[in-house]
C-alpha positions, 0 to 999 in steps of 0.5 A, a space after each residue: 601120874 600126871 593127872 593126878 597133879 591136877 585133881 589131888 587137893 592138898 590134904 593138911 598144912 597150908 595150902 590144906 584144898 589146894 590143887 596139886 598142879 597150884 602149890 607155890 613151889 616155895 611149899 614144894 620146895 620146904 617140903 624137899 628140904 624136909 622130907 615129904 609124907 608117906 604115900 601116895 601124897 609123899 610122892 605125888 608133891 614130890 612130883 610137882 617139886 621136881 615138875 617146878 623146880 626144873 621149870 616144866 609146869 608147862 607141860 601140865 597145860 595140856 592135861 589142864 586144858 583137855 580137864 576143863 575141855 570135858 568137864 564142859 557141859 555139852 550140847 544136848 543134840 
């Protein structure tokens, strides 16, 4: 589920098109106050809020770095 935070884009609103893991904390806090949307996007936003609120964004670093390495072009041999 954590990998989805690094691949899914915000489908609507002020930050439409932005990767969920890159959403600002104040935007996630707004959802926490007003209510998360239903379905998978709501669950992912709630998870991202918990990660951000508890200062755990650094835990996404290894996943983010692993994705970059996987997306890098490979040398042909």
